[in-house]
N, C-alpha and C positions, 0 to 999 in steps of 0.2 A: 697691234704691232705696226711700227712705222716701216714704210717701203722705201728703199733707195736703189739706185742703179749706178754702176760705174759708167764713166762717159762712153766707153766703147759699147757696153751692153745697151745703153739707152739709144745710141745711134743706130744699132742694129734693129732694135725694137721699132723705132720710128720708120726705118726702111721697110721692115716687114709690114707695118700698118699701111704703108702707101702702095705696096706692090702685091700683097697677099692678105687681104682683110680676114679671110677665113682662118688662116694660120695665126694671125694676130689675136683673134678671139680665142683660139686654143691656148695660146701663151697666157692670155689674161686669166683664163679658167685655172690654169696650172699655178700661176702666181697667187691668185686669191686663195686657192686651196693650201698652198705652202704657208701663207700667212696665218691660216687657222691652225694647222698642225704641220710644222716644218719638216718633221722626220717621217711622215707617213702620208698616204693619200694618192692623189692623181699623178700619173706620170712615172710610176715605179721609182720612187725616191731611193737613192743609195748614197752612202757616205763613201767618198773616194779615198784611195790610198796612194802610196808612192809620191810622185811629184805633186799631185793634187790633193795630198792628205789634208783633211779638214774641210774640204769643199763638198757640198751636196750636189747631186745631179738628178734631174728629172727629164723624162723623155717626152719630146714634142711629137716625134714620129720615129720611124725606124732608125734614121741616122741623124736626127736633129735633137739638140738637148739644151736645157737651161741649167746653168751652174750658179750656185748661190751659197751664201753663208748667213748665219743668223746668231743672234744672242737673245736675251730676254726681251729686248725692246725693239730691235731692228732686224729686218730681213733685207739683205743686200744682194741684188742680182749682179753677179760678177761678170758673166758672159752669156751670150746666146749664140748657139751654133745652129744656124738655119740656112737652108739652101735659098739662094737669091738668084733672080734672073741674071744672065750673063751681062746684059747691058748695065745693070746696076753695079755688079762687081767691078766692071772696068771703068766706071764713071768716077772722075775726080772732080772736086769742087771747081767751078768755073770762077776765074778771077782775072782781073787786069791789074798788072803791077804798076802802081803809081810811082811818082818821084817827087820828093820834096823840092820846093822852090829854094833858091839860095837863101832867101830870108828865113823860111821855115827851117831849113837845115841848120843855119846859124843859131836859131832859137832853141832847137832841141839839143844841139851840142852844148850850148851855154847852160841849159837846164841840167844835163848830165854832169858837166864840169862843176856845177855848184854843189853837187852831191859827193864829189870825190873827197875822200878823207873823213867823211862823216861817220864811217863805220866805227871810228874810235871814240865817238861821243858816248856819254853815259846813256844807259837804257833802263827801261822798266819792263816788267814782264813776269813770267812764271817758269818754273823748272821742276824737274825731279832729280834726285841724286841716286846713282847706282853704287851701292855699297860694295858689290863684287869687284868692280874694276876702278873705283874711285873716279867717277866721271859724271857729268851732268847729261841728262837726256830729256827729250820732250820740251826743249827750250822754245819759248815764244817770247820774243823781245822786240821792242820798238824804241827808237831814239826819243829821248825826252824832248828834243827840239821839234819833234813832229806834233807835240801837243801845245796847247795854250792854257792859260789859267781857266778859260771857260770849260775845259775838259775836266777840271778838278771836281771831286766830290768829297765832302767832309774835309776839305783842305789838302787832299792828296791826289796824286795822279798815278795810275797804273794802266795796264792794258785791259781791254774788255774781255779777252779770252779767259775761259774758266777751265780749271784742271779737269773737271768731269767731262766736259765736251771734247777737249783735246784728246783725252785718254780713249774715249769711245771711237773717235775717228782713227787714231793711230792703231788701236787694237784691231779694227776691221782691216786696215791696210796690211798689218803684220800677218794676220790670219790668211789673207788671200795671196799676198806676194811672197811671204817668207815661210810658208808652211807652219805658221804659228811660232816661229823662232824669233826671239827678241825680248826686250825688257818689259813689254806691255803684257804682263801676266797677272791675273787676279784683278782686284779692284784698285781704282786709281789712288785711293787713300792708304793703301797698304805699303806704299813705297815712300821714302822720305821726299818731301816736296816743300816748296816755298814760293813766295811772291815778292817782287821788288816794287816798292812804292817810292814816290818822291813826295816829300813833305814840303809844301809851299811855304808854310809859316816859318819853318826852321831852316829852309834851304839845305835839307839833308836827304839822303836816301835811307830807306828802312828795308832791311831784308827780313821779312816775316817768315819764321820757321818754327818747328816744334822742338821739343827737348832733344830730338835726335842729333841736333848739331853739336851738343855737348859730347856725344859719343863719337862723332866723326868731325872734329874741328877742322881738319884739313879741307873739308868741303867748302869752307868759307872763302878760302883763297880762290878756288875754282869759280865761285859765284862772282867775286870781285872782278876777276879777269873776263868772265863771259859777258858780263853786263857793263864792262868798262867803268866800274864805280870807283870814285876817289876814296881811298881808305880813310882819310881824315874827315870825310863828310858822310860816312856810311856807318850805320849801326845795325847789328843783328838784333831782332826783336822777337821775343817769344809770345805765342798765343796758342791756346789749346786747339784751335781749329786746324793747325798744321801739324799736330802730333800724329804719329803713325796710327792708322786705324780710325782717326776722327774724320768726320765729313759734316755736311749740312744736316744730316739726320742724326 
């Protein structure tokens, strides 16, 4: 099982390691045990309810806890509640605010100005379609102009993000932040999905989808609008990989 931390949980763990090594070792023991059997073992694991529904808790000490979620492949440490020395609690990161020179300021402003209006450019990427409310979700898109022909493979350009990886990430965020409420339910391939390619040889965009698009044809207009695709240079293309229920396996 793979181990992940939320940024805040990781920061707390690093602070505990530097201020209380003995407590840090206790946390390590609990985490290792949770990775072996997430719902039983060291620290009196319990599945929480209410606002923290779906999150597991293990006890570090009387009033200190580890909070985590897990699926078949990953255990994510969502938060660590640990007593820290007062001086640590009150310490803020030290920094000195710098200031751009006029030349550098003009340079960064020019860079930002060059990107204004580019959001309307055609994009490639991935998406899911929500049948319940006729909307796209889980969209990952990148402007075609951000790529060069060197980025092409087999004569086509698309984003590097994969549906499976994006789903896992969003599923964990939904479980922790939204009490499991949201569109990321079940397996990533069980929802209508697709990918937008740019074909270098034909100078056209290809929307790779499953047969589901024939049942929900109005989704095509949403895709055109979301990815800023020119209708006269875009074609919906069927392939079995994007059928509902189909995946790499």
